[in-house]
N, CA, C, O and CB atoms as a CASP TS submission, in Angstrom:
PFRMAT TS
TARGET T0000
AUTHOR 0000-0000-0000
METHOD Language model
MODEL 1
PARENT N/A
ATOM      1  N   MET     1       2.786 -22.087 -20.498  1.00  0.00           N
ATOM      2  CA  MET     1       2.388 -22.360 -21.864  1.00  0.00           C
ATOM      3  C   MET     1       0.898 -22.668 -21.912  1.00  0.00           C
ATOM      4  O   MET     1       0.318 -23.185 -20.958  1.00  0.00           O
ATOM      5  CB  MET     1       3.205 -23.525 -22.449  1.00  0.00           C
ATOM      6  N   SER     2       0.318 -22.347 -23.008  1.00  0.00           N
ATOM      7  CA  SER     2      -1.107 -22.627 -23.153  1.00  0.00           C
ATOM      8  C   SER     2      -1.309 -24.100 -23.483  1.00  0.00           C
ATOM      9  O   SER     2      -0.373 -24.805 -23.863  1.00  0.00           O
ATOM     10  CB  SER     2      -1.738 -21.734 -24.248  1.00  0.00           C
ATOM     11  N   LYS     3      -2.537 -24.543 -23.329  1.00  0.00           N
ATOM     12  CA  LYS     3      -2.853 -25.948 -23.593  1.00  0.00           C
ATOM     13  C   LYS     3      -2.651 -26.299 -25.056  1.00  0.00           C
ATOM     14  O   LYS     3      -2.285 -27.428 -25.383  1.00  0.00           O
ATOM     15  CB  LYS     3      -4.286 -26.256 -23.182  1.00  0.00           C
ATOM     16  N   LEU     4      -2.886 -25.342 -25.931  1.00  0.00           N
ATOM     17  CA  LEU     4      -2.735 -25.599 -27.363  1.00  0.00           C
ATOM     18  C   LEU     4      -1.275 -25.813 -27.736  1.00  0.00           C
ATOM     19  O   LEU     4      -0.975 -26.599 -28.634  1.00  0.00           O
ATOM     20  CB  LEU     4      -3.316 -24.443 -28.174  1.00  0.00           C
ATOM     21  N   LYS     5      -0.368 -25.124 -27.058  1.00  0.00           N
ATOM     22  CA  LYS     5       1.051 -25.300 -27.343  1.00  0.00           C
ATOM     23  C   LYS     5       1.601 -26.581 -26.720  1.00  0.00           C
ATOM     24  O   LYS     5       2.590 -27.132 -27.205  1.00  0.00           O
ATOM     25  CB  LYS     5       1.836 -24.100 -26.837  1.00  0.00           C
ATOM     26  N   MET     6       0.972 -27.050 -25.661  1.00  0.00           N
ATOM     27  CA  MET     6       1.420 -28.272 -25.000  1.00  0.00           C
ATOM     28  C   MET     6       0.938 -29.533 -25.711  1.00  0.00           C
ATOM     29  O   MET     6       1.513 -30.605 -25.520  1.00  0.00           O
ATOM     30  CB  MET     6       0.943 -28.285 -23.567  1.00  0.00           C
ATOM     31  N   LEU     7      -0.098 -29.420 -26.519  1.00  0.00           N
ATOM     32  CA  LEU     7      -0.672 -30.585 -27.188  1.00  0.00           C
ATOM     33  C   LEU     7       0.330 -31.306 -28.086  1.00  0.00           C
ATOM     34  O   LEU     7       0.427 -32.530 -27.995  1.00  0.00           O
ATOM     35  CB  LEU     7      -1.869 -30.166 -28.004  1.00  0.00           C
ATOM     36  N   PRO     8       1.080 -30.620 -28.949  1.00  0.00           N
ATOM     37  CA  PRO     8       2.065 -31.354 -29.761  1.00  0.00           C
ATOM     38  C   PRO     8       3.138 -32.048 -28.921  1.00  0.00           C
ATOM     39  O   PRO     8       3.598 -33.133 -29.277  1.00  0.00           O
ATOM     40  CB  PRO     8       2.733 -30.406 -30.738  1.00  0.00           C
ATOM     41  N   LEU     9       3.536 -31.429 -27.814  1.00  0.00           N
ATOM     42  CA  LEU     9       4.535 -32.054 -26.951  1.00  0.00           C
ATOM     43  C   LEU     9       3.986 -33.311 -26.287  1.00  0.00           C
ATOM     44  O   LEU     9       4.691 -34.311 -26.159  1.00  0.00           O
ATOM     45  CB  LEU     9       5.010 -31.066 -25.889  1.00  0.00           C
ATOM     46  N   LYS    10       2.728 -33.256 -25.868  1.00  0.00           N
ATOM     47  CA  LYS    10       2.106 -34.427 -25.264  1.00  0.00           C
ATOM     48  C   LYS    10       1.934 -35.532 -26.300  1.00  0.00           C
ATOM     49  O   LYS    10       2.134 -36.707 -25.993  1.00  0.00           O
ATOM     50  CB  LYS    10       0.750 -34.058 -24.644  1.00  0.00           C
ATOM     51  N   MET    11       1.566 -35.167 -27.516  1.00  0.00           N
ATOM     52  CA  MET    11       1.418 -36.172 -28.568  1.00  0.00           C
ATOM     53  C   MET    11       2.767 -36.793 -28.910  1.00  0.00           C
ATOM     54  O   MET    11       2.854 -38.000 -29.134  1.00  0.00           O
ATOM     55  CB  MET    11       0.784 -35.552 -29.826  1.00  0.00           C
ATOM     56  N   LEU    12       3.812 -35.982 -28.951  1.00  0.00           N
ATOM     57  CA  LEU    12       5.146 -36.485 -29.228  1.00  0.00           C
ATOM     58  C   LEU    12       5.616 -37.416 -28.108  1.00  0.00           C
ATOM     59  O   LEU    12       6.207 -38.462 -28.380  1.00  0.00           O
ATOM     60  CB  LEU    12       6.128 -35.320 -29.405  1.00  0.00           C
ATOM     61  N   GLY    13       5.363 -37.052 -26.883  1.00  0.00           N
ATOM     62  CA  GLY    13       5.718 -37.907 -25.746  1.00  0.00           C
ATOM     63  C   GLY    13       4.933 -39.203 -25.746  1.00  0.00           C
ATOM     64  O   GLY    13       5.481 -40.268 -25.464  1.00  0.00           O
ATOM     65  N   GLY    14       3.653 -39.116 -26.061  1.00  0.00           N
ATOM     66  CA  GLY    14       2.835 -40.326 -26.135  1.00  0.00           C
ATOM     67  C   GLY    14       3.289 -41.245 -27.254  1.00  0.00           C
ATOM     68  O   GLY    14       3.327 -42.465 -27.090  1.00  0.00           O
ATOM     69  N   GLY    15       3.634 -40.653 -28.403  1.00  0.00           N
ATOM     70  CA  GLY    15       4.149 -41.450 -29.519  1.00  0.00           C
ATOM     71  C   GLY    15       5.475 -42.113 -29.178  1.00  0.00           C
ATOM     72  O   GLY    15       5.712 -43.266 -29.537  1.00  0.00           O
ATOM     73  N   ALA    16       6.339 -41.375 -28.482  1.00  0.00           N
ATOM     74  CA  ALA    16       7.625 -41.947 -28.080  1.00  0.00           C
ATOM     75  C   ALA    16       7.417 -43.080 -27.075  1.00  0.00           C
ATOM     76  O   ALA    16       8.106 -44.099 -27.133  1.00  0.00           O
ATOM     77  CB  ALA    16       8.537 -40.856 -27.477  1.00  0.00           C
ATOM     78  N   GLY    17       6.480 -42.904 -26.166  1.00  0.00           N
ATOM     79  CA  GLY    17       6.177 -43.967 -25.207  1.00  0.00           C
ATOM     80  C   GLY    17       5.604 -45.200 -25.893  1.00  0.00           C
ATOM     81  O   GLY    17       5.984 -46.323 -25.564  1.00  0.00           O
ATOM     82  N   LEU    18       4.709 -45.005 -26.829  1.00  0.00           N
ATOM     83  CA  LEU    18       4.135 -46.115 -27.582  1.00  0.00           C
ATOM     84  C   LEU    18       5.207 -46.831 -28.393  1.00  0.00           C
ATOM     85  O   LEU    18       5.219 -48.060 -28.471  1.00  0.00           O
ATOM     86  CB  LEU    18       3.019 -45.616 -28.504  1.00  0.00           C
ATOM     87  N   PHE    19       6.103 -46.061 -28.993  1.00  0.00           N
ATOM     88  CA  PHE    19       7.210 -46.660 -29.740  1.00  0.00           C
ATOM     89  C   PHE    19       8.095 -47.482 -28.823  1.00  0.00           C
ATOM     90  O   PHE    19       8.518 -48.575 -29.199  1.00  0.00           O
ATOM     91  CB  PHE    19       8.039 -45.579 -30.440  1.00  0.00           C
ATOM     92  N   ALA    20       8.384 -46.987 -27.634  1.00  0.00           N
ATOM     93  CA  ALA    20       9.237 -47.716 -26.697  1.00  0.00           C
ATOM     94  C   ALA    20       8.590 -49.035 -26.284  1.00  0.00           C
ATOM     95  O   ALA    20       9.268 -50.057 -26.181  1.00  0.00           O
ATOM     96  CB  ALA    20       9.526 -46.858 -25.458  1.00  0.00           C
ATOM     97  N   VAL    21       7.286 -49.011 -26.049  1.00  0.00           N
ATOM     98  CA  VAL    21       6.594 -50.240 -25.653  1.00  0.00           C
ATOM     99  C   VAL    21       6.594 -51.248 -26.793  1.00  0.00           C
ATOM    100  O   VAL    21       6.902 -52.420 -26.576  1.00  0.00           O
ATOM    101  CB  VAL    21       5.151 -49.933 -25.219  1.00  0.00           C
ATOM    102  N   THR    22       6.255 -50.812 -28.005  1.00  0.00           N
ATOM    103  CA  THR    22       6.217 -51.737 -29.131  1.00  0.00           C
ATOM    104  C   THR    22       7.620 -52.239 -29.481  1.00  0.00           C
ATOM    105  O   THR    22       7.774 -53.385 -29.904  1.00  0.00           O
ATOM    106  CB  THR    22       5.578 -51.064 -30.350  1.00  0.00           C
ATOM    107  N   PHE    23       8.630 -51.409 -29.312  1.00  0.00           N
ATOM    108  CA  PHE    23       9.995 -51.852 -29.566  1.00  0.00           C
ATOM    109  C   PHE    23      10.418 -52.907 -28.551  1.00  0.00           C
ATOM    110  O   PHE    23      11.088 -53.874 -28.913  1.00  0.00           O
ATOM    111  CB  PHE    23      10.959 -50.664 -29.528  1.00  0.00           C
ATOM    112  N   ALA    24      10.039 -52.736 -27.287  1.00  0.00           N
ATOM    113  CA  ALA    24      10.370 -53.735 -26.265  1.00  0.00           C
ATOM    114  C   ALA    24       9.664 -55.056 -26.564  1.00  0.00           C
ATOM    115  O   ALA    24      10.257 -56.121 -26.393  1.00  0.00           O
ATOM    116  CB  ALA    24       9.979 -53.227 -24.858  1.00  0.00           C
ATOM    117  N   ILE    25       8.414 -55.002 -27.007  1.00  0.00           N
ATOM    118  CA  ILE    25       7.686 -56.218 -27.383  1.00  0.00           C
ATOM    119  C   ILE    25       8.397 -56.912 -28.532  1.00  0.00           C
ATOM    120  O   ILE    25       8.551 -58.133 -28.513  1.00  0.00           O
ATOM    121  CB  ILE    25       6.228 -55.890 -27.775  1.00  0.00           C
ATOM    122  N   TYR    26       8.831 -56.155 -29.531  1.00  0.00           N
ATOM    123  CA  TYR    26       9.536 -56.720 -30.680  1.00  0.00           C
ATOM    124  C   TYR    26      10.911 -57.256 -30.282  1.00  0.00           C
ATOM    125  O   TYR    26      11.282 -58.357 -30.689  1.00  0.00           O
ATOM    126  CB  TYR    26       9.683 -55.667 -31.781  1.00  0.00           C
ATOM    127  N   PHE    27      11.662 -56.503 -29.503  1.00  0.00           N
ATOM    128  CA  PHE    27      13.042 -56.856 -29.171  1.00  0.00           C
ATOM    129  C   PHE    27      13.110 -58.126 -28.325  1.00  0.00           C
ATOM    130  O   PHE    27      13.965 -58.983 -28.552  1.00  0.00           O
ATOM    131  CB  PHE    27      13.717 -55.703 -28.432  1.00  0.00           C
ATOM    132  N   PHE    28      12.216 -58.245 -27.357  1.00  0.00           N
ATOM    133  CA  PHE    28      12.225 -59.402 -26.473  1.00  0.00           C
ATOM    134  C   PHE    28      11.291 -60.513 -26.951  1.00  0.00           C
ATOM    135  O   PHE    28      11.127 -61.515 -26.256  1.00  0.00           O
ATOM    136  CB  PHE    28      11.841 -58.981 -25.076  1.00  0.00           C
ATOM    137  N   ASN    29      10.679 -60.355 -28.118  1.00  0.00           N
ATOM    138  CA  ASN    29       9.807 -61.362 -28.718  1.00  0.00           C
ATOM    139  C   ASN    29       8.677 -61.754 -27.771  1.00  0.00           C
ATOM    140  O   ASN    29       8.345 -62.933 -27.650  1.00  0.00           O
ATOM    141  CB  ASN    29      10.615 -62.599 -29.108  1.00  0.00           C
ATOM    142  N   LEU    30       8.092 -60.773 -27.105  1.00  0.00           N
ATOM    143  CA  LEU    30       7.088 -61.039 -26.080  1.00  0.00           C
ATOM    144  C   LEU    30       5.777 -61.550 -26.655  1.00  0.00           C
ATOM    145  O   LEU    30       5.038 -62.253 -25.966  1.00  0.00           O
ATOM    146  CB  LEU    30       6.833 -59.795 -25.283  1.00  0.00           C
ATOM    147  N   ASP    31       5.476 -61.214 -27.896  1.00  0.00           N
ATOM    148  CA  ASP    31       4.229 -61.700 -28.480  1.00  0.00           C
ATOM    149  C   ASP    31       4.273 -63.203 -28.678  1.00  0.00           C
ATOM    150  O   ASP    31       3.287 -63.887 -28.402  1.00  0.00           O
ATOM    151  CB  ASP    31       3.952 -61.005 -29.809  1.00  0.00           C
ATOM    152  N   MET    32       5.392 -63.733 -29.148  1.00  0.00           N
ATOM    153  CA  MET    32       5.510 -65.179 -29.345  1.00  0.00           C
ATOM    154  C   MET    32       5.610 -65.907 -28.005  1.00  0.00           C
ATOM    155  O   MET    32       5.117 -67.027 -27.873  1.00  0.00           O
ATOM    156  CB  MET    32       6.736 -65.503 -30.214  1.00  0.00           C
ATOM    157  N   LYS    33       6.240 -65.283 -27.016  1.00  0.00           N
ATOM    158  CA  LYS    33       6.307 -65.896 -25.696  1.00  0.00           C
ATOM    159  C   LYS    33       4.918 -65.972 -25.084  1.00  0.00           C
ATOM    160  O   LYS    33       4.580 -66.967 -24.445  1.00  0.00           O
ATOM    161  CB  LYS    33       7.257 -65.110 -24.778  1.00  0.00           C
ATOM    162  N   PHE    34       4.111 -64.940 -25.269  1.00  0.00           N
ATOM    163  CA  PHE    34       2.740 -64.959 -24.771  1.00  0.00           C
ATOM    164  C   PHE    34       1.947 -66.065 -25.443  1.00  0.00           C
ATOM    165  O   PHE    34       1.223 -66.803 -24.776  1.00  0.00           O
ATOM    166  CB  PHE    34       2.060 -63.604 -25.000  1.00  0.00           C
ATOM    167  N   LEU    35       2.078 -66.188 -26.768  1.00  0.00           N
ATOM    168  CA  LEU    35       1.354 -67.235 -27.479  1.00  0.00           C
ATOM    169  C   LEU    35       1.813 -68.621 -27.037  1.00  0.00           C
ATOM    170  O   LEU    35       0.988 -69.521 -26.878  1.00  0.00           O
ATOM    171  CB  LEU    35       1.540 -67.076 -28.986  1.00  0.00           C
ATOM    172  N   ALA    36       3.111 -68.803 -26.838  1.00  0.00           N
ATOM    173  CA  ALA    36       3.633 -70.109 -26.463  1.00  0.00           C
ATOM    174  C   ALA    36       3.192 -70.524 -25.063  1.00  0.00           C
ATOM    175  O   ALA    36       2.905 -71.699 -24.833  1.00  0.00           O
ATOM    176  CB  ALA    36       5.143 -70.103 -26.544  1.00  0.00           C
ATOM    177  N   TYR    37       3.133 -69.587 -24.131  1.00  0.00           N
ATOM    178  CA  TYR    37       2.824 -69.938 -22.753  1.00  0.00           C
ATOM    179  C   TYR    37       1.337 -69.875 -22.428  1.00  0.00           C
ATOM    180  O   TYR    37       0.887 -70.580 -21.525  1.00  0.00           O
ATOM    181  CB  TYR    37       3.570 -69.035 -21.829  1.00  0.00           C
ATOM    182  N   CYS    38       0.565 -69.063 -23.125  1.00  0.00           N
ATOM    183  CA  CYS    38      -0.839 -68.876 -22.766  1.00  0.00           C
ATOM    184  C   CYS    38      -1.808 -69.453 -23.789  1.00  0.00           C
ATOM    185  O   CYS    38      -2.766 -70.128 -23.413  1.00  0.00           O
ATOM    186  CB  CYS    38      -1.123 -67.417 -22.586  1.00  0.00           C
ATOM    187  N   VAL    39      -1.582 -69.208 -25.047  1.00  0.00           N
ATOM    188  CA  VAL    39      -2.560 -69.573 -26.073  1.00  0.00           C
ATOM    189  C   VAL    39      -2.331 -70.987 -26.586  1.00  0.00           C
ATOM    190  O   VAL    39      -3.293 -71.726 -26.793  1.00  0.00           O
ATOM    191  CB  VAL    39      -2.504 -68.586 -27.232  1.00  0.00           C
ATOM    192  N   GLU    40      -1.078 -71.378 -26.796  1.00  0.00           N
ATOM    193  CA  GLU    40      -0.791 -72.688 -27.389  1.00  0.00           C
ATOM    194  C   GLU    40      -1.321 -73.852 -26.565  1.00  0.00           C
ATOM    195  O   GLU    40      -1.865 -74.788 -27.152  1.00  0.00           O
ATOM    196  CB  GLU    40       0.690 -72.847 -27.572  1.00  0.00           C
ATOM    197  N   PRO    41      -1.196 -73.853 -25.236  1.00  0.00           N
ATOM    198  CA  PRO    41      -1.779 -74.970 -24.479  1.00  0.00           C
ATOM    199  C   PRO    41      -3.296 -75.097 -24.668  1.00  0.00           C
ATOM    200  O   PRO    41      -3.824 -76.209 -24.705  1.00  0.00           O
ATOM    201  CB  PRO    41      -1.469 -74.804 -23.002  1.00  0.00           C
ATOM    202  N   ILE    42      -3.979 -73.992 -24.784  1.00  0.00           N
ATOM    203  CA  ILE    42      -5.427 -74.036 -25.014  1.00  0.00           C
ATOM    204  C   ILE    42      -5.716 -74.628 -26.385  1.00  0.00           C
ATOM    205  O   ILE    42      -6.613 -75.460 -26.527  1.00  0.00           O
ATOM    206  CB  ILE    42      -6.049 -72.622 -24.895  1.00  0.00           C
ATOM    207  N   LEU    43      -4.966 -74.207 -27.391  1.00  0.00           N
ATOM    208  CA  LEU    43      -5.167 -74.737 -28.734  1.00  0.00           C
ATOM    209  C   LEU    43      -4.828 -76.224 -28.802  1.00  0.00           C
ATOM    210  O   LEU    43      -5.553 -76.992 -29.434  1.00  0.00           O
ATOM    211  CB  LEU    43      -4.322 -73.961 -29.738  1.00  0.00           C
ATOM    212  N   LEU    44      -3.745 -76.636 -28.166  1.00  0.00           N
ATOM    213  CA  LEU    44      -3.374 -78.043 -28.174  1.00  0.00           C
ATOM    214  C   LEU    44      -4.407 -78.885 -27.441  1.00  0.00           C
ATOM    215  O   LEU    44      -4.737 -79.985 -27.886  1.00  0.00           O
ATOM    216  CB  LEU    44      -2.000 -78.234 -27.547  1.00  0.00           C
ATOM    217  N   TRP    45      -4.914 -78.392 -26.341  1.00  0.00           N
ATOM    218  CA  TRP    45      -5.945 -79.118 -25.599  1.00  0.00           C
ATOM    219  C   TRP    45      -7.170 -79.318 -26.477  1.00  0.00           C
ATOM    220  O   TRP    45      -7.750 -80.403 -26.502  1.00  0.00           O
ATOM    221  CB  TRP    45      -6.325 -78.365 -24.304  1.00  0.00           C
ATOM    222  N   ASN    46      -7.560 -78.291 -27.185  1.00  0.00           N
ATOM    223  CA  ASN    46      -8.726 -78.390 -28.064  1.00  0.00           C
ATOM    224  C   ASN    46      -8.432 -79.307 -29.256  1.00  0.00           C
ATOM    225  O   ASN    46      -9.280 -80.112 -29.641  1.00  0.00           O
ATOM    226  CB  ASN    46      -9.146 -76.990 -28.559  1.00  0.00           C
ATOM    227  N   TYR    47      -7.257 -79.191 -29.828  1.00  0.00           N
ATOM    228  CA  TYR    47      -6.896 -79.995 -30.994  1.00  0.00           C
ATOM    229  C   TYR    47      -6.791 -81.475 -30.639  1.00  0.00           C
ATOM    230  O   TYR    47      -7.148 -82.332 -31.449  1.00  0.00           O
ATOM    231  CB  TYR    47      -5.576 -79.506 -31.585  1.00  0.00           C
ATOM    232  N   ASP    48      -6.305 -81.783 -29.436  1.00  0.00           N
ATOM    233  CA  ASP    48      -6.170 -83.177 -29.012  1.00  0.00           C
ATOM    234  C   ASP    48      -7.515 -83.835 -28.751  1.00  0.00           C
ATOM    235  O   ASP    48      -7.597 -85.064 -28.745  1.00  0.00           O
ATOM    236  CB  ASP    48      -5.317 -83.261 -27.768  1.00  0.00           C
ATOM    237  N   ARG    49      -8.553 -83.071 -28.540  1.00  0.00           N
ATOM    238  CA  ARG    49      -9.879 -83.638 -28.292  1.00  0.00           C
ATOM    239  C   ARG    49     -10.629 -83.990 -29.572  1.00  0.00           C
ATOM    240  O   ARG    49     -11.682 -84.624 -29.504  1.00  0.00           O
ATOM    241  CB  ARG    49     -10.700 -82.671 -27.484  1.00  0.00           C
ATOM    242  N   ILE    50     -10.119 -83.599 -30.727  1.00  0.00           N
ATOM    243  CA  ILE    50     -10.788 -83.884 -31.998  1.00  0.00           C
ATOM    244  C   ILE    50     -10.631 -85.368 -32.316  1.00  0.00           C
ATOM    245  O   ILE    50      -9.517 -85.889 -32.284  1.00  0.00           O
ATOM    246  CB  ILE    50     -10.207 -83.003 -33.153  1.00  0.00           C
ATOM    247  N   PRO    51     -11.747 -86.063 -32.626  1.00  0.00           N
ATOM    248  CA  PRO    51     -11.621 -87.472 -32.973  1.00  0.00           C
ATOM    249  C   PRO    51     -10.867 -87.651 -34.297  1.00  0.00           C
ATOM    250  O   PRO    51     -11.039 -86.875 -35.237  1.00  0.00           O
ATOM    251  CB  PRO    51     -13.008 -88.120 -33.062  1.00  0.00           C
ATOM    252  N   ARG    52     -10.038 -88.680 -34.346  1.00  0.00           N
ATOM    253  CA  ARG    52      -9.206 -88.935 -35.518  1.00  0.00           C
ATOM    254  C   ARG    52      -9.740 -90.124 -36.303  1.00  0.00           C
ATOM    255  O   ARG    52     -10.300 -91.063 -35.738  1.00  0.00           O
ATOM    256  CB  ARG    52      -7.749 -89.183 -35.104  1.00  0.00           C
ATOM    257  N   LYS    53      -9.561 -90.065 -37.584  1.00  0.00           N
ATOM    258  CA  LYS    53      -9.811 -91.206 -38.466  1.00  0.00           C
ATOM    259  C   LYS    53      -8.454 -91.628 -39.004  1.00  0.00           C
ATOM    260  O   LYS    53      -7.887 -90.958 -39.868  1.00  0.00           O
ATOM    261  CB  LYS    53     -10.827 -90.851 -39.640  1.00  0.00           C
ATOM    262  N   GLN    54      -7.941 -92.721 -38.503  1.00  0.00           N
ATOM    263  CA  GLN    54      -6.614 -93.180 -38.884  1.00  0.00           C
ATOM    264  C   GLN    54      -6.730 -94.198 -40.015  1.00  0.00           C
ATOM    265  O   GLN    54      -7.351 -95.248 -39.850  1.00  0.00           O
ATOM    266  CB  GLN    54      -5.874 -93.790 -37.672  1.00  0.00           C
ATOM    267  N   TYR    55      -6.146 -93.891 -41.133  1.00  0.00           N
ATOM    268  CA  TYR    55      -6.116 -94.802 -42.252  1.00  0.00           C
ATOM    269  C   TYR    55      -4.689 -95.318 -42.416  1.00  0.00           C
ATOM    270  O   TYR    55      -3.757 -94.553 -42.660  1.00  0.00           O
ATOM    271  CB  TYR    55      -6.621 -94.115 -43.546  1.00  0.00           C
ATOM    272  N   VAL    56      -4.544 -96.635 -42.276  1.00  0.00           N
ATOM    273  CA  VAL    56      -3.211 -97.230 -42.381  1.00  0.00           C
ATOM    274  C   VAL    56      -3.135 -98.026 -43.678  1.00  0.00           C
ATOM    275  O   VAL    56      -2.099 -98.618 -43.980  1.00  0.00           O
ATOM    276  CB  VAL    56      -2.896 -98.142 -41.147  1.00  0.00           C
TER
END
């Protein structure tokens, strides 16, 4: 087959692969797990260093 005829098949395969990856991220909730384990501790560390004004 010529390269021009293979291009739609490669694009379809790439799209299917991208869909599979994004579906796995959605299905296993990997984005929230990443935020909980990697980003949240950094944010909490920074937030805990902010001086507080406590009004009782």
